C-alpha positions as a printed Julia matrix, in Angstrom:
278×3 Matrix{Float64}:
 130.89   83.78   91.52
 129.4    80.45   92.55
 125.89   79.36   93.45
 126.71   79.32   97.15
 127.81   82.98   96.94
 124.44   83.98   95.47
 122.61   82.03   98.17
 124.68   83.7   100.89
 123.92   87.12   99.39
 120.19   86.4    99.43
 120.42   85.4   103.07
 122.24   88.65  103.9
 119.62   90.69  102.04
 116.71   89.02  103.83
 117.7    88.1   107.39
 115.13   86.08  109.31
 114.78   83.29  111.84
 116.24   80.26  109.96
 113.82   77.92  111.73
 111.01   79.56  109.72
 112.63   78.7   106.38
 111.17   75.34  105.34
 111.02   75.02  101.54
 113.87   77.24  100.28
 116.89   75.64   98.67
 118.41   74.28   95.49
 115.87   72.39   93.42
 118.47   71.45   90.83
 122.18   72.14   90.67
 125.21   72.3    92.9
 126.32   75.01   95.34
 129.79   75.0    93.78
 128.49   75.57   90.24
 129.84   78.76   88.64
 127.28   81.52   87.98
 127.62   83.98   85.1
 124.07   85.35   84.83
 121.16   85.19   87.28
 117.48   85.05   86.42
 114.65   85.81   88.85
 111.06   84.7    88.24
 107.79   83.87   89.96
 107.97   80.2    88.95
 110.18   77.96   86.8
 107.57   77.33   84.12
 108.61   75.99   80.73
 108.24   79.45   79.11
 110.44   80.95   81.85
 113.05   78.2    81.41
 113.12   78.83   77.66
 113.48   82.57   78.27
 116.28   81.88   80.75
 118.13   79.82   78.16
 117.77   82.6    75.57
 119.06   85.14   78.1
 122.09   83.04   79.0
 120.93   82.46   82.58
 122.65   79.64   84.44
 121.22   80.3    87.93
 117.45   80.79   88.23
 115.78   82.03   91.42
 112.05   81.33   91.66
 109.45   82.0    94.32
 107.23   78.97   93.79
 108.16   75.34   93.29
 109.08   73.91   89.91
 107.12   70.67   90.3
 103.53   71.71   90.98
 103.32   71.39   94.77
 104.27   73.67   97.65
 106.34   70.88   99.18
 107.68   67.91   97.26
 106.6    66.86   93.77
 103.46   65.59   92.09
 103.01   62.0    93.24
 103.41   59.04   90.93
 104.98   58.55   87.51
 103.72   61.66   85.76
 104.79   62.41   82.16
 104.73   66.19   82.66
 106.92   65.91   85.74
 109.42   63.55   84.09
 109.68   65.65   80.92
 110.21   68.82   82.92
 112.99   67.17   84.91
 114.61   66.11   81.65
 114.3    69.64   80.29
 115.98   71.12   83.36
 118.85   68.66   83.15
 119.26   69.31   79.43
 119.34   73.09   79.89
 121.9    72.84   82.68
 120.3    75.67   84.68
 120.57   75.61   88.46
 117.21   76.41   90.09
 116.96   77.87   93.58
 113.63   78.3    95.34
 113.3    81.48   97.4
 109.91   81.4    99.09
 109.96   81.49  102.88
 112.84   83.9   103.43
 111.31   86.93  101.63
 108.01   86.34  103.44
 109.62   85.83  106.86
 111.94   88.84  106.64
 110.69   92.09  108.13
 109.23   93.78  106.23
 107.89   91.11  103.86
 109.73   91.61  100.57
 106.81   90.34   98.51
 104.28   92.65  100.13
 106.7    95.56   99.8
 107.17   94.78   96.12
 103.41   94.89   95.56
 103.17   98.24   97.38
 105.98   99.63   95.21
 104.35   98.4    92.01
 101.11  100.13   93.0
 102.94  103.35   93.87
 101.78  103.08   97.49
 105.04  102.58   99.4
 104.9   106.09  100.8
 101.29  105.59  101.94
 101.97  102.63  104.25
 100.92  103.97  107.64
 101.05  100.82  109.77
 101.49   97.06  109.61
 100.02   94.01  111.22
 102.83   91.8   112.5
 100.73   88.72  113.24
 100.03   86.21  111.87
 102.09   87.66  109.0
 103.4    91.03  107.87
 100.43   92.97  106.45
 101.06   96.53  105.19
  98.13   98.93  105.66
  97.93  101.73  103.1
  95.95  104.78  104.21
  95.04  108.21  102.84
  93.32  111.22  104.35
  91.42  111.7   101.08
  89.18  108.72  100.3
  89.1   106.99   96.91
  86.03  105.44   95.38
  86.12  101.68   95.07
  85.98  101.96   91.27
  89.02  104.26   91.34
  90.92  101.79   93.53
  90.27   98.94   91.11
  91.08  101.1    88.09
  94.39  102.18   89.63
  95.38   98.62   90.53
  94.56   97.41   87.02
  96.52  100.23   85.41
  99.58   99.81   87.62
  99.68   96.01   87.24
  98.87   96.03   83.53
  95.63   94.04   83.5
  92.23   94.84   82.0
  90.11   93.71   84.93
  90.09   91.87   88.25
  87.62   89.79   90.23
  86.15   91.5    93.28
  84.05   90.37   96.22
  81.8    92.89   97.94
  81.84   96.63   97.54
  82.46   99.75   99.61
  81.34  103.31   98.86
  84.82  104.76   99.51
  88.21  103.41  100.6
  90.66  105.13  102.95
  92.47  102.05  104.22
  93.68   99.11  102.1
  95.48   96.01  103.37
  97.86   93.98  101.17
  97.76   90.17  101.33
  99.76   88.84   98.36
 100.02   85.14   97.65
  97.93   82.45   99.28
  96.68   84.61  102.11
  93.07   85.09  101.08
  91.72   82.52  103.51
  88.51   83.24  105.4
  90.1    83.39  108.84
  92.94   85.69  107.79
  90.75   88.01  105.72
  88.26   88.33  108.6
  91.06   89.01  111.07
  92.65   91.67  108.88
  89.33   93.48  108.4
  88.68   93.28  112.13
  92.09   94.34  113.43
  93.24   96.79  110.75
  89.94   98.55  110.11
  90.66   98.22  106.38
  87.93   99.04  103.88
  89.48   96.93  101.11
  91.9    94.02  100.97
  94.06   93.26   97.94
  94.62   89.51   98.07
  96.33   86.96   95.9
  94.12   83.91   96.23
  92.31   81.7    98.73
  89.62   79.01   98.98
  86.62   80.27   97.01
  84.07   79.35   99.67
  85.68   81.2   102.57
  86.61   84.88  102.28
  84.25   85.5    99.35
  81.3    84.28  101.37
  82.45   86.23  104.43
  82.45   89.44  102.37
  79.16   88.61  100.67
  77.44   88.11  104.03
  79.09   91.2   105.54
  77.74   93.39  102.76
  74.29   91.78  103.01
  74.23   92.7   106.71
  75.16   96.31  106.08
  78.86   95.95  106.95
  80.63   97.1   103.75
  83.83   95.28  102.9
  85.55   94.41   99.63
  88.34   92.13   98.46
  90.11   92.6    95.14
  91.51   89.28   93.93
  94.79   89.7    92.07
  95.69   86.04   91.63
  98.83   84.44   93.01
 101.26   85.29   90.21
 100.12   88.88   89.72
 100.28   89.59   93.46
 103.75   88.14   94.02
 105.64   88.87   90.79
 106.29   92.51   91.82
 108.05   91.22   94.94
 110.32   89.0    92.87
 111.02   91.92   90.55
 112.04   93.93   93.62
 114.37   91.12   94.73
 115.96   91.02   91.26
 116.57   94.78   91.36
 118.14   94.67   94.83
 120.22   91.6    94.0
 121.56   93.32   90.88
 122.79   96.21   93.02
 124.89   93.85   95.18
 125.94   91.21   92.67
 129.05   90.84   90.5
 127.15   89.21   87.65
 124.13   90.42   85.61
 120.64   89.82   87.03
 117.5    89.76   84.88
 113.83   89.45   85.83
 111.9    86.94   83.72
 108.19   87.72   83.54
 105.52   85.56   81.92
 101.87   85.64   80.98
  99.24   84.41   83.39
  98.56   80.68   83.45
  94.84   81.53   83.19
  93.01   82.54   80.03
  89.44   83.74   79.53
  87.35   81.48   77.32
  84.21   82.89   75.73
  81.19   80.7    76.5
  79.96   80.92   72.92
  81.25   78.0    70.85
  82.45   78.59   67.32
  79.78   76.25   65.93
  77.01   78.14   67.76
  78.34   81.46   66.52
  78.44   80.14   62.95
  74.88   78.81   63.23
  73.62   82.21   64.41
  75.38   83.96   61.57
  73.7    81.64   59.04
  70.14   82.33   60.29
């Protein structure tokens, strides 16, 4: 099997209007390169590249770009960029970016993966088709907002999540993985879907958050649960890996990684030591 065969298989799995595919393609490697093991990941971070090497992966499919921008690379002579390029060449791993196609296919593979991870695939009752595919999960029996957050945390394996706003109960939840938590899109989804809660990846922190804050202050309950970009889209890439494995002649592995964010306690070690001495 060669790289071009894997690419053709991905295109068959996720048919869409090719004019909507802008950033997908080989980041590094050749279409004629032989492929013996495929890795699938959210992004080609250094930890993922090291895991790929350990797993014997020679063709890596990632959702986000390897060089720190949605399109193109970080500008200028940057030491991190140059060292990462050197690492990729040294490892000899072909890297293929698969971003637009899973989002532009119908249904959106990334949103469907998030619904599956949450155990909500069977509860999708409708979808918004514009401006993007937005699954709407609905139940006859309402859940409290605390129960919604607790379930999401448990299913995605995290201890807590940031939230904006609050609702007494939730019967309808809209899924907006990735960079879809912008103020205009969040407002439109609330307005057109009648959702009580939105699960979003990320967005500008002065748009949707303030929309929800003001809505609640005016007696119009709404809430957004912020998953973060990686946590919201990794389930979709896991779903792609599973489906690809079912149609591929070579092994396929999903390569997960820890979040790029870490919580830092605001108490410095020196301050803590000083308090202990008094």
